[in-house]
C-alpha positions as CSV (number, residue, x, y, z in Angstrom):
1,X,-12.6,83.9,-92.4
2,X,-13.7,83.7,-89.0
3,X,-11.2,82.8,-86.4
4,X,-11.9,79.0,-84.9
5,X,-11.9,79.4,-81.3
6,X,-11.4,76.1,-78.9
7,X,-14.6,75.0,-77.9
8,X,-16.7,76.8,-80.6
9,X,-17.7,73.9,-83.2
10,X,-16.3,70.9,-84.3
11,X,-12.6,70.9,-85.1
12,X,-11.4,70.3,-88.6
13,X,-10.9,67.2,-89.9
14,X,-7.7,66.6,-91.7
15,X,-7.4,64.8,-95.2
16,X,-7.3,61.4,-93.7
17,X,-10.5,61.6,-91.9
18,X,-8.5,61.5,-88.3
19,X,-9.8,64.2,-85.9
20,X,-6.8,66.7,-84.8
21,X,-7.2,68.3,-81.5
22,X,-7.3,72.3,-81.1
23,X,-4.2,72.2,-78.7
24,X,-0.8,73.9,-79.1
25,X,0.7,70.4,-79.6
26,X,-1.4,67.4,-81.8
27,X,-1.0,63.9,-80.0
28,X,-0.1,61.2,-82.4
29,X,-3.0,59.0,-83.6
30,X,-4.3,55.9,-81.3
31,X,-3.7,52.8,-83.1
32,X,-5.8,49.9,-82.8
33,X,-4.2,46.7,-81.0
34,X,-4.3,43.5,-82.8
35,X,-3.4,39.9,-81.6
36,X,-0.4,38.4,-83.1
37,X,-0.9,34.9,-84.9
38,X,1.6,33.0,-82.8
39,X,-0.1,34.1,-79.7
40,X,-3.6,33.5,-80.9
41,X,-2.4,29.8,-81.9
42,X,-0.8,29.5,-78.8
43,X,-3.9,30.1,-76.7
44,X,-6.0,28.1,-79.1
45,X,-4.3,24.9,-78.3
46,X,-3.4,25.7,-74.5
47,X,-7.0,25.6,-73.5
48,X,-7.8,22.2,-74.7
49,X,-4.3,20.8,-73.2
50,X,-5.1,22.4,-69.9
51,X,-8.7,20.7,-70.0
52,X,-7.1,17.3,-71.2
53,X,-4.6,17.4,-68.5
54,X,-7.2,18.3,-65.8
55,X,-9.4,15.3,-67.0
56,X,-6.6,13.1,-66.9
57,X,-5.8,14.2,-63.5
58,X,-9.3,13.5,-62.5
59,X,-9.7,10.4,-64.1
60,X,-6.5,9.2,-62.4
61,X,-8.0,10.5,-59.1
62,X,-11.1,8.8,-60.0
63,X,-9.4,5.3,-60.5
64,X,-6.9,6.1,-57.7
65,X,-9.9,6.3,-55.6
66,X,-11.5,3.3,-56.6
67,X,-8.4,1.2,-56.3
68,X,-7.8,2.5,-52.7
69,X,-11.4,2.2,-51.7
70,X,-11.3,-1.5,-53.0
71,X,-8.3,-2.5,-51.2
72,X,-9.8,-0.8,-47.9
73,X,-13.0,-2.4,-48.6
74,X,-11.2,-5.9,-48.9
75,X,-8.7,-5.2,-46.2
76,X,-11.8,-4.4,-44.0
77,X,-13.3,-7.6,-44.7
78,X,-10.5,-9.5,-43.8
79,X,-10.2,-7.9,-40.9
80,X,-13.5,-8.7,-40.0
81,X,-13.5,-11.9,-40.8
82,X,-10.5,-12.5,-38.4
83,X,-12.3,-11.0,-35.7
84,X,-15.3,-13.1,-36.5
85,X,-13.3,-16.4,-36.5
86,X,-11.7,-15.4,-33.1
87,X,-15.2,-14.7,-31.4
88,X,-16.9,-17.7,-32.5
89,X,-17.1,-20.0,-29.4
90,X,-18.4,-23.0,-31.4
91,X,-14.9,-23.0,-33.2
92,X,-12.0,-24.8,-31.4
93,X,-9.2,-22.7,-30.9
94,X,-6.6,-25.1,-32.6
95,X,-3.6,-24.9,-35.1
96,X,-6.2,-24.5,-38.3
97,X,-8.1,-22.1,-36.7
98,X,-4.9,-19.9,-36.0
99,X,-3.8,-20.5,-39.5
100,X,-6.8,-19.3,-40.9
101,X,-6.8,-16.1,-38.6
102,X,-3.3,-15.6,-39.9
103,X,-4.3,-15.8,-43.4
104,X,-6.7,-13.2,-42.9
105,X,-4.9,-11.1,-41.1
106,X,-1.8,-11.4,-43.8
107,X,-4.3,-10.9,-46.4
108,X,-5.5,-7.7,-44.5
109,X,-1.9,-6.3,-44.4
110,X,-1.4,-6.9,-48.0
111,X,-4.9,-5.1,-49.0
112,X,-3.7,-2.0,-46.7
113,X,-0.3,-1.8,-48.3
114,X,-1.7,-2.2,-51.7
115,X,-4.0,1.0,-50.9
116,X,-1.3,3.0,-49.5
117,X,0.9,2.2,-52.5
118,X,-2.1,2.8,-54.8
119,X,-2.5,6.2,-53.1
120,X,0.9,7.2,-54.8
121,X,1.3,10.9,-55.3
122,X,-2.3,11.6,-54.1
123,X,-1.3,11.0,-50.6
124,X,1.1,13.8,-50.8
125,X,-1.7,16.5,-51.2
126,X,-4.3,14.7,-49.3
127,X,-3.1,16.7,-46.1
128,X,-3.8,20.1,-48.3
129,X,-7.5,18.9,-48.0
130,X,-7.8,19.1,-44.2
131,X,-9.6,22.5,-44.1
132,X,-12.6,21.0,-46.0
133,X,-15.7,20.8,-43.8
134,X,-17.4,17.5,-43.0
135,X,-14.9,14.5,-43.8
136,X,-12.2,16.7,-45.1
137,X,-9.7,16.1,-41.9
138,X,-10.6,12.4,-42.4
139,X,-9.4,12.6,-46.0
140,X,-6.4,14.5,-45.0
141,X,-5.3,11.7,-42.5
142,X,-6.1,8.5,-44.9
143,X,-2.3,8.1,-45.2
144,X,-2.1,7.7,-41.2
145,X,-5.0,5.5,-40.9
146,X,-3.7,3.2,-43.8
147,X,-0.3,2.8,-42.0
148,X,-2.1,2.2,-38.6
149,X,-4.5,-0.6,-40.2
150,X,-1.7,-2.2,-42.0
151,X,0.9,-2.2,-38.7
152,X,-2.1,-3.6,-36.8
153,X,-2.7,-6.6,-39.1
154,X,1.2,-7.3,-39.1
155,X,1.6,-7.2,-35.5
156,X,-1.4,-9.5,-35.3
157,X,0.3,-12.0,-37.6
158,X,3.5,-11.8,-35.4
159,X,1.9,-12.3,-32.3
160,X,0.3,-15.3,-33.9
161,X,3.5,-16.9,-35.0
162,X,5.2,-16.3,-31.6
163,X,1.8,-17.9,-29.8
164,X,1.1,-20.7,-32.3
165,X,4.0,-23.0,-30.7
166,X,2.4,-22.5,-27.3
167,X,-1.2,-22.7,-28.3
168,X,-0.2,-26.2,-30.1
169,X,0.4,-27.6,-26.6
170,X,-3.4,-27.8,-26.4
171,X,-4.2,-29.2,-29.8
172,X,-4.8,-33.0,-29.4
173,X,-3.7,-33.4,-33.0
174,X,-0.3,-31.5,-32.9
175,X,3.0,-33.6,-32.2
176,X,4.2,-33.5,-28.6
177,X,7.8,-32.9,-27.6
178,X,7.6,-35.3,-24.7
179,X,5.1,-37.2,-22.7
180,X,4.5,-34.0,-20.3
181,X,3.2,-32.5,-23.4
182,X,0.8,-35.5,-24.1
183,X,-1.0,-35.0,-21.0
184,X,-3.2,-32.5,-19.3
185,X,-0.5,-32.0,-16.5
186,X,1.7,-30.9,-19.6
187,X,0.0,-28.6,-21.3
188,X,0.8,-25.4,-19.5
189,X,4.4,-26.2,-19.2
190,X,5.1,-27.2,-22.8
191,X,3.0,-23.6,-23.5
192,X,5.2,-22.0,-21.2
193,X,8.5,-23.4,-22.7
194,X,7.3,-22.6,-26.2
195,X,6.8,-18.8,-25.3
196,X,10.3,-18.3,-23.8
197,X,11.6,-19.7,-27.2
198,X,14.1,-17.3,-28.9
199,X,11.9,-17.3,-32.0
200,X,8.8,-16.5,-30.1
201,X,10.3,-13.7,-28.3
202,X,11.8,-12.5,-31.4
203,X,8.3,-12.1,-32.8
204,X,7.0,-10.3,-29.9
205,X,9.6,-7.6,-29.7
206,X,8.8,-7.2,-33.7
207,X,5.1,-6.6,-32.6
208,X,6.0,-4.3,-29.8
209,X,8.0,-2.3,-31.8
210,X,5.1,-2.1,-34.5
211,X,2.7,-0.9,-31.5
212,X,4.8,1.8,-30.6
213,X,4.9,2.9,-34.2
214,X,1.1,2.7,-34.1
215,X,1.0,4.8,-30.9
216,X,3.1,7.4,-32.3
217,X,0.7,7.8,-35.5
218,X,-2.4,7.6,-33.3
219,X,-0.8,10.6,-31.1
220,X,-0.7,12.9,-34.4
221,X,-4.2,12.4,-35.1
222,X,-7.0,14.9,-33.6
223,X,-10.2,12.9,-32.8
224,X,-12.2,16.1,-32.3
225,X,-11.7,17.1,-35.9
226,X,-13.0,13.5,-37.4
227,X,-16.2,14.2,-39.1
228,X,-17.1,10.6,-39.9
229,X,-18.8,8.3,-37.3
230,X,-17.1,5.1,-38.5
231,X,-13.5,7.0,-38.5
232,X,-14.2,8.0,-35.1
233,X,-15.3,4.5,-33.9
234,X,-12.3,3.0,-35.3
235,X,-10.0,5.3,-33.2
236,X,-12.0,4.7,-30.2
237,X,-11.6,1.2,-30.7
238,X,-7.7,1.5,-31.2
239,X,-7.8,3.6,-27.9
240,X,-9.5,1.1,-25.9
241,X,-7.6,-2.1,-27.1
242,X,-3.9,-0.5,-27.9
243,X,-2.8,-0.4,-24.1
244,X,-4.3,-3.8,-23.1
245,X,-2.2,-5.0,-26.4
246,X,1.1,-3.4,-25.5
247,X,0.7,-4.8,-21.7
248,X,0.1,-8.3,-23.2
249,X,2.9,-8.2,-25.1
250,X,5.2,-6.7,-22.6
251,X,3.9,-9.6,-20.2
252,X,4.5,-12.2,-23.1
253,X,8.0,-11.0,-23.3
254,X,8.8,-10.6,-19.3
255,X,6.9,-13.4,-17.8
256,X,8.4,-16.6,-19.5
257,X,11.7,-16.3,-17.5
258,X,9.2,-16.8,-14.2
259,X,6.9,-19.3,-15.5
260,X,8.5,-22.3,-14.3
261,X,8.4,-20.7,-10.7
262,X,4.8,-20.1,-11.1
263,X,3.8,-23.7,-12.8
264,X,6.0,-25.6,-10.8
265,X,7.6,-26.6,-13.6
266,X,11.0,-27.8,-11.5
267,X,9.3,-28.3,-8.2
268,X,5.7,-28.3,-6.7
269,X,4.6,-24.5,-6.0
270,X,2.2,-23.6,-3.6
271,X,-0.7,-21.4,-3.2
272,X,-2.4,-20.6,0.1
273,X,-5.8,-20.0,-1.2
274,X,-8.2,-18.1,0.9
275,X,-12.0,-18.2,0.3
276,X,-13.1,-15.1,1.4
277,X,-16.8,-14.2,2.3
278,X,-17.8,-10.6,0.9
279,X,-21.4,-10.9,2.5
280,X,-19.3,-10.1,5.8
281,X,-17.2,-7.4,4.0
282,X,-13.4,-7.0,5.1
283,X,-10.5,-4.9,3.9
284,X,-9.4,-7.5,1.4
285,X,-12.5,-8.6,0.2
286,X,-14.4,-10.6,3.1
287,X,-13.9,-12.6,6.1
288,X,-11.7,-15.4,5.5
289,X,-14.5,-18.4,5.4
290,X,-12.0,-21.3,4.4
291,X,-8.6,-22.1,2.9
292,X,-6.8,-24.6,1.2
293,X,-3.5,-25.3,-0.7
294,X,-3.5,-25.1,-4.4
295,X,-0.6,-26.8,-5.7
296,X,1.0,-26.7,-9.3
297,X,3.0,-29.8,-10.0
298,X,4.3,-29.5,-13.6
299,X,1.2,-27.2,-14.6
300,X,-1.2,-29.6,-12.9
301,X,-3.5,-28.1,-10.7
302,X,-5.0,-29.8,-7.1
303,X,-6.4,-28.6,-4.0
304,X,-5.6,-30.2,-0.7
305,X,-5.9,-29.3,3.0
306,X,-9.1,-27.6,2.2
307,X,-10.9,-26.6,5.9
308,X,-12.9,-24.2,7.4
309,X,-10.6,-21.3,8.8
310,X,-11.3,-22.0,12.1
311,X,-9.8,-25.5,11.5
312,X,-6.5,-23.9,10.9
313,X,-6.0,-22.6,14.4
314,X,-3.6,-24.6,16.7
315,X,-4.7,-24.4,20.5
316,X,-1.1,-25.2,21.5
317,X,0.2,-22.1,19.6
318,X,0.1,-18.9,21.9
319,X,-2.0,-16.3,20.0
320,X,-1.0,-13.0,19.2
321,X,-2.9,-9.7,20.1
322,X,-5.3,-8.4,17.3
323,X,-5.1,-4.8,16.0
324,X,-6.8,-2.3,18.2
325,X,-10.0,-1.7,16.3
326,X,-10.7,-5.3,16.0
327,X,-10.2,-5.8,19.7
328,X,-12.6,-2.8,20.4
329,X,-15.2,-3.5,17.8
330,X,-15.4,-7.0,17.9
331,X,-14.0,-7.8,21.5
332,X,-11.4,-10.1,19.8
333,X,-8.9,-11.4,22.6
334,X,-6.7,-13.0,20.1
335,X,-5.5,-12.5,16.5
336,X,-6.1,-15.7,14.1
337,X,-5.8,-16.4,10.6
338,X,-9.7,-15.4,10.0
339,X,-9.2,-12.1,10.8
340,X,-5.6,-11.5,9.1
341,X,-6.9,-9.8,6.5
342,X,-7.5,-6.7,8.0
343,X,-5.4,-4.3,6.0
344,X,-6.9,-3.0,3.0
345,X,-3.4,-3.4,1.3
346,X,-3.1,-7.2,0.1
347,X,0.5,-7.7,0.3
348,X,0.7,-6.7,3.9
349,X,-2.3,-8.8,4.5
350,X,-1.2,-11.8,2.7
351,X,2.2,-11.8,4.6
352,X,0.5,-11.8,8.0
353,X,-1.7,-14.8,7.0
354,X,1.3,-16.6,5.6
355,X,3.0,-16.1,9.0
356,X,0.2,-17.3,11.0
357,X,-0.2,-20.3,8.6
358,X,3.0,-21.2,9.2
359,X,2.8,-20.7,13.0
360,X,-0.3,-22.6,13.4
361,X,0.1,-25.4,10.8
362,X,4.0,-25.6,10.6
363,X,4.1,-25.3,6.8
364,X,5.5,-22.3,4.6
365,X,3.7,-21.2,1.5
366,X,5.0,-19.8,-1.7
367,X,2.0,-17.7,-2.3
368,X,-1.4,-16.2,-1.2
369,X,-4.1,-16.1,-3.3
370,X,-7.7,-14.6,-2.3
371,X,-10.8,-15.2,-3.9
372,X,-14.3,-14.3,-3.6
373,X,-17.5,-16.1,-4.9
374,X,-18.1,-13.3,-7.7
375,X,-14.3,-14.3,-8.7
376,X,-15.8,-18.2,-8.7
377,X,-18.7,-17.1,-10.4
378,X,-16.5,-15.7,-13.7
379,X,-14.6,-19.1,-13.9
380,X,-18.3,-20.7,-14.4
381,X,-18.8,-18.0,-17.2
382,X,-15.2,-19.3,-18.7
383,X,-15.6,-23.0,-18.2
384,X,-19.7,-23.6,-18.0
385,X,-21.9,-25.3,-15.8
386,X,-20.5,-27.8,-13.3
387,X,-22.5,-31.0,-12.5
388,X,-22.1,-32.2,-8.9
389,X,-23.9,-35.7,-8.8
390,X,-23.4,-35.9,-4.7
391,X,-25.9,-32.9,-4.2
392,X,-27.6,-33.7,-7.4
393,X,-26.9,-30.0,-8.4
394,X,-26.1,-28.3,-11.5
395,X,-24.1,-25.1,-11.0
396,X,-23.7,-22.1,-13.2
397,X,-22.6,-18.6,-13.0
398,X,-26.0,-17.4,-12.4
399,X,-27.1,-19.7,-9.2
400,X,-23.5,-20.4,-8.0
401,X,-23.9,-17.5,-5.2
402,X,-27.3,-18.4,-4.0
403,X,-26.4,-22.3,-3.7
404,X,-23.2,-21.6,-2.0
405,X,-25.1,-19.6,0.8
406,X,-28.0,-22.4,0.8
407,X,-25.3,-25.2,1.7
408,X,-23.6,-23.1,4.5
409,X,-27.0,-23.2,6.6
410,X,-29.8,-25.0,4.9
411,X,-33.0,-24.2,6.5
412,X,-33.9,-27.0,9.5
413,X,-29.8,-27.8,9.7
414,X,-29.5,-29.5,13.3
415,X,-26.4,-27.2,14.1
416,X,-24.4,-30.0,15.9
417,X,-20.7,-30.9,15.6
418,X,-21.0,-32.7,12.5
419,X,-22.5,-29.4,10.8
420,X,-19.9,-27.7,12.2
421,X,-17.2,-29.5,10.3
422,X,-19.1,-29.8,7.0
423,X,-20.6,-26.6,6.5
424,X,-18.2,-25.4,4.2
425,X,-17.3,-28.5,2.7
426,X,-20.0,-27.7,-0.4
427,X,-17.2,-25.0,-1.7
428,X,-14.0,-27.5,-1.4
429,X,-16.3,-29.6,-4.1
430,X,-17.0,-26.6,-6.1
431,X,-13.5,-25.7,-6.4
432,X,-12.1,-29.5,-6.8
433,X,-14.7,-29.9,-9.8
434,X,-13.4,-26.5,-11.3
435,X,-10.1,-27.4,-11.3
436,X,-10.8,-30.9,-12.6
437,X,-12.4,-29.2,-15.8
438,X,-9.1,-26.6,-15.9
439,X,-7.0,-29.7,-16.0
440,X,-8.8,-31.1,-19.1
441,X,-9.0,-27.5,-20.6
442,X,-8.4,-26.6,-24.2
443,X,-6.6,-23.6,-25.5
444,X,-9.9,-21.6,-26.0
445,X,-11.2,-22.6,-22.5
446,X,-7.6,-21.2,-21.3
447,X,-8.1,-17.8,-23.1
448,X,-11.8,-17.5,-21.7
449,X,-10.2,-18.4,-18.1
450,X,-7.6,-15.7,-18.4
451,X,-10.2,-13.0,-19.6
452,X,-12.6,-13.9,-16.9
453,X,-9.6,-13.9,-14.2
454,X,-8.8,-10.6,-15.6
455,X,-12.1,-9.2,-15.2
456,X,-12.1,-10.4,-11.5
457,X,-8.8,-8.9,-11.0
458,X,-9.6,-5.7,-12.2
459,X,-12.5,-5.4,-10.0
460,X,-10.7,-6.8,-7.0
461,X,-12.3,-10.1,-6.6
462,X,-9.1,-12.1,-6.9
463,X,-5.8,-10.8,-5.8
464,X,-2.4,-12.5,-5.8
465,X,0.6,-12.3,-3.4
466,X,4.2,-14.0,-4.0
467,X,7.1,-14.5,-2.0
468,X,9.2,-14.5,-5.1
469,X,10.2,-11.1,-5.7
470,X,10.5,-11.1,-9.3
471,X,7.2,-12.4,-9.6
472,X,5.5,-10.1,-7.1
473,X,7.0,-7.0,-8.9
474,X,5.4,-8.2,-12.1
475,X,2.2,-8.7,-10.1
476,X,2.9,-5.2,-8.6
477,X,3.6,-3.6,-11.8
478,X,0.4,-4.5,-13.3
479,X,-2.0,-3.7,-10.5
480,X,-2.6,-7.5,-9.8
481,X,-1.4,-7.9,-6.4
482,X,-4.2,-5.9,-4.5
483,X,-1.6,-3.4,-3.3
484,X,-2.4,0.1,-2.0
485,X,-0.9,2.6,-4.5
486,X,0.1,5.9,-3.0
487,X,-0.5,9.1,-5.3
488,X,1.9,9.5,-8.2
489,X,5.4,11.2,-7.8
490,X,4.9,15.0,-8.9
491,X,7.3,14.1,-11.9
492,X,4.5,12.0,-13.3
493,X,3.0,15.0,-15.4
494,X,0.4,16.5,-12.9
495,X,1.5,18.9,-10.0
496,X,-1.5,18.0,-7.7
497,X,-1.9,14.7,-7.0
498,X,-4.7,13.3,-4.8
499,X,-5.8,9.9,-3.4
500,X,-8.9,8.2,-1.9
501,X,-10.0,4.8,-0.9
502,X,-12.9,3.8,1.1
503,X,-12.7,0.8,3.1
504,X,-15.6,-1.0,4.8
505,X,-15.4,-3.8,7.4
506,X,-18.5,-5.6,8.7
507,X,-17.7,-5.9,12.7
508,X,-21.3,-6.9,13.4
509,X,-20.9,-11.0,13.2
510,X,-23.8,-10.9,10.6
511,X,-23.8,-11.4,6.7
512,X,-25.5,-8.2,5.9
513,X,-23.4,-6.4,3.7
514,X,-24.8,-7.2,0.0
515,X,-28.1,-5.8,1.5
516,X,-26.3,-2.2,2.3
517,X,-26.2,0.4,-0.6
518,X,-23.5,3.2,-0.6
519,X,-23.1,6.4,-2.5
520,X,-20.1,8.5,-2.2
521,X,-19.6,12.2,-3.2
522,X,-16.3,13.9,-3.0
523,X,-15.4,17.6,-3.6
524,X,-11.9,19.4,-3.9
525,X,-11.4,23.0,-3.9
526,X,-9.0,25.9,-3.3
527,X,-9.3,29.5,-3.2
528,X,-6.4,30.4,-5.8
529,X,-2.6,29.8,-6.5
530,X,-0.9,29.7,-3.0
531,X,-4.1,28.8,-1.1
532,X,-4.8,25.8,1.0
533,X,-6.4,22.5,-0.5
534,X,-9.6,21.5,1.3
535,X,-11.5,18.1,0.4
536,X,-15.0,17.1,1.7
537,X,-16.4,13.6,1.5
538,X,-20.1,12.3,1.8
539,X,-20.9,8.9,2.5
540,X,-24.6,7.7,2.1
541,X,-25.4,4.2,3.5
542,X,-28.8,2.5,3.1
543,X,-29.7,-0.7,4.9
544,X,-32.3,-2.5,3.0
545,X,-32.2,-5.6,5.1
546,X,-34.9,-7.0,7.0
547,X,-35.1,-7.3,11.0
548,X,-32.9,-10.1,12.1
549,X,-34.2,-13.4,13.6
550,X,-34.1,-12.9,17.5
551,X,-34.1,-9.0,17.4
552,X,-36.8,-6.3,17.1
553,X,-37.1,-3.3,14.6
554,X,-35.1,-0.4,15.4
555,X,-32.7,-2.7,17.9
556,X,-29.1,-2.6,17.4
557,X,-27.2,-5.3,19.3
558,X,-24.7,-7.5,18.2
559,X,-25.5,-11.3,18.4
560,X,-22.7,-13.6,18.1
561,X,-24.7,-16.7,16.8
562,X,-26.0,-18.7,13.8
563,X,-29.5,-18.1,13.0
564,X,-31.9,-20.9,11.8
565,X,-31.1,-19.9,8.3
566,X,-28.2,-18.2,6.2
567,X,-30.8,-15.7,4.8
568,X,-31.6,-14.6,8.3
569,X,-28.0,-13.8,9.1
570,X,-28.1,-11.6,6.1
571,X,-30.8,-9.2,7.7
572,X,-30.0,-6.9,10.9
573,X,-28.0,-3.8,11.6
574,X,-24.9,-2.9,9.9
575,X,-21.9,-2.3,12.1
576,X,-19.4,-0.8,9.9
577,X,-15.5,0.1,10.9
578,X,-15.3,3.0,8.2
579,X,-11.5,3.9,7.0
580,X,-10.8,6.4,4.6
581,X,-7.5,6.5,3.3
582,X,-6.3,10.0,1.9
583,X,-2.7,11.5,1.0
584,X,-0.2,11.5,3.8
585,X,-0.1,14.5,5.7
586,X,-3.7,15.4,5.5
587,X,-5.5,16.9,8.5
588,X,-9.0,16.2,9.4
589,X,-11.2,19.6,10.1
590,X,-14.3,18.3,11.3
591,X,-17.0,15.7,10.5
592,X,-20.8,14.7,10.8
593,X,-22.9,11.9,10.9
594,X,-20.7,9.8,13.5
595,X,-21.6,8.8,16.8
596,X,-21.3,11.5,19.4
597,X,-19.1,9.1,21.7
598,X,-16.9,7.7,18.8
599,X,-15.8,10.4,16.3
600,X,-13.1,9.5,13.6
601,X,-9.6,8.9,14.7
602,X,-6.6,9.7,12.4
603,X,-3.9,7.1,11.7
604,X,-0.8,6.9,9.5
605,X,-0.4,3.4,7.2
606,X,1.0,2.3,4.3
607,X,2.6,6.1,3.3
608,X,-1.3,7.3,3.8
609,X,-3.3,9.2,6.3
610,X,-6.5,7.5,7.5
611,X,-9.5,8.5,9.4
612,X,-11.5,5.7,10.8
613,X,-14.6,5.1,13.0
614,X,-17.5,2.7,13.5
615,X,-21.1,3.9,12.1
616,X,-24.3,1.8,12.4
617,X,-27.1,1.6,10.2
618,X,-30.3,0.0,11.2
619,X,-32.5,-2.0,9.0
620,X,-34.5,0.1,6.6
621,X,-32.9,3.1,7.5
622,X,-30.1,5.8,5.7
623,X,-27.0,7.3,7.4
624,X,-24.8,9.9,5.7
625,X,-21.7,10.9,7.3
626,X,-19.2,13.6,6.1
627,X,-15.4,14.5,6.8
628,X,-14.3,17.7,5.8
629,X,-10.1,17.9,5.8
630,X,-7.1,19.7,4.4
631,X,-4.7,18.4,2.2
632,X,-0.9,19.1,2.3
633,X,0.6,21.4,0.1
634,X,-1.1,24.7,-1.8
635,X,-2.6,25.0,-5.1
636,X,0.4,25.6,-7.7
637,X,0.1,28.6,-10.2
638,X,-0.6,26.1,-13.2
639,X,-2.6,23.5,-11.2
640,X,-2.5,20.0,-13.3
641,X,-4.7,17.7,-11.0
642,X,-5.2,14.0,-10.9
643,X,-7.3,11.9,-8.6
644,X,-6.7,8.1,-8.1
645,X,-9.3,6.4,-6.3
646,X,-9.1,2.8,-5.5
647,X,-11.5,0.1,-4.9
648,X,-11.7,-1.8,-2.0
649,X,-11.5,-5.8,-2.7
650,X,-14.9,-7.4,-2.6
651,X,-16.9,-4.4,-2.3
652,X,-19.8,-3.8,-4.6
653,X,-19.9,-1.1,-7.3
654,X,-20.6,2.2,-5.4
655,X,-21.8,5.5,-7.3
656,X,-19.1,8.0,-7.2
657,X,-19.3,11.9,-7.9
658,X,-16.3,13.8,-8.0
659,X,-16.0,17.4,-8.5
660,X,-13.2,19.7,-8.5
661,X,-13.1,23.6,-8.3
662,X,-10.5,26.6,-8.1
663,X,-10.6,30.0,-9.5
664,X,-11.5,29.6,-13.3
665,X,-11.7,26.2,-13.1
666,X,-14.6,23.9,-12.3
667,X,-15.1,20.1,-13.5
668,X,-17.3,17.3,-12.3
669,X,-17.5,13.4,-13.1
670,X,-20.0,10.9,-12.0
671,X,-18.7,7.2,-12.3
672,X,-19.5,3.8,-10.9
673,X,-16.5,2.7,-8.5
674,X,-16.2,-0.7,-9.8
675,X,-12.4,-0.5,-10.4
676,X,-9.6,1.8,-9.9
677,X,-10.2,4.9,-11.3
678,X,-8.4,7.9,-12.3
679,X,-9.8,11.5,-12.6
680,X,-7.6,13.9,-14.2
681,X,-8.2,17.6,-15.0
682,X,-9.1,18.5,-18.8
683,X,-6.3,20.6,-20.3
């Protein structure tokens, strides 16, 4: 036989049919694996079990989702019903209305709590969905949203529980605690006493704690990651309302002890009321046109000793020397009450007003209140029209200012002594009528009045000063006192604090201020860490008035007289004594646009530096001025910038542009300066 060599043909087969490799050592045959019966049956039943579990989980998630959604829908509906109830002007705000509000909020609180409980274990895994696009982050934050909604409703119930006894003082169907509560004069007093009760204060304290917890929850939400419009709107609403709610609750806790002194519960309290005419703009709102004593006696308002501001002067009193700019630009030889609001810091001006009033009238006052015509118009918005049969007039928020100007100097008026003494009587009649409506006001009216006056304070049309140090502290803390606020301290979170306040004073013996438009552009810059801080302010004034009676176009001559109509006095040139307040220690580099013979002077006041000069704007012309100056200090290594801009009282909204630049950073804002503003570096 031939010898079989490796690779030559097929290998021989064994008897069993298994191929044997022709190697020096044969491998054992490969056996085919087979599944054991036990493992087979295990997998056969496991797959349906897993499917069943997943199905059950899906059903649980489905029913959980539906339950949560149902509770959220119901809670939101109760919330909206409460909002609609509160906003419904046709409904009187009485105990029945408050009870309905509380019912809606209580139902909403229950719904959101049940939604949170219904989520159960699902809530534990919701944070895992934050990576999903679209509504993933919104879904992951659902437990937080439910907690915020539940606590918001609960805090609302607590506030209503605390406020209901106070508001009951205005409900004609509610029992009163005594004769004072049954009359208009006792409403405010009884409400104040109710707010001070321990039960009410306990409710307010609990609501404050809940609001703090809500704020903590809100701080953990990243609005930029929210994918749903409705979620973003809800967060924006919360951001808008939460500070006001917290401040309101703080006021409800801190103010009641001071209310007896405010309302004259123990003894009558007086408010020297200044009627400021912003048509002739001055530092704290306008020329002091008239004054009167507003008295609160056990909550009842009355007005007395209302007169022209000239009528306050006592010729037997030796006059004081006026501030130098007033003497220079208006040739004033004496300092009288009508010009005493010369300083933009209202507490400073108010103290001088009170001092001069006592000097000339022999009467001390407890408080000083300044209002302009815009603030009075806001009162009309809250209280509605006022009928004046003696003038055959129906005054509204829309026509009040026009009628006020008309009755000051009606066309064709014979300017004699009788007219002189009566020219401002119309304002006294209006104020007396409004006070009458206030004394008979309902709870809803007082809430609307408080809202309107809050807007007037924010826009600087109303300012209050008190000789009571505790009350003045409360006013200052809430920026109700019209005080100049210096830049915040370095530990406020910003290591680069800036400040700006523009103050115009009409020193031209006319009423042209409403016809002058102003624009402002501010720039802050630095070359880098350790470098100086530069600022540039550009102001543009456009006088849209016509030519004043008795003058010619292009002629700017100060005329000290009354024209044949008030409208004529609103025309003519604009003489403006401009003061720009900046951080203390700032240094003026140069200026442009001011008269060559009257460059801006530098002064120090109220822990601030100011630059001041007069500028003149003829009718139909535009004047632009620029101030370039260096701020104190240098740019830090890691700047955190904040600019506080304060609005001048009585001034109209001013378009303001702010631009901040340094190496590696640039930001610009455009706002309307119609309230105090704060510009903060985006981080």
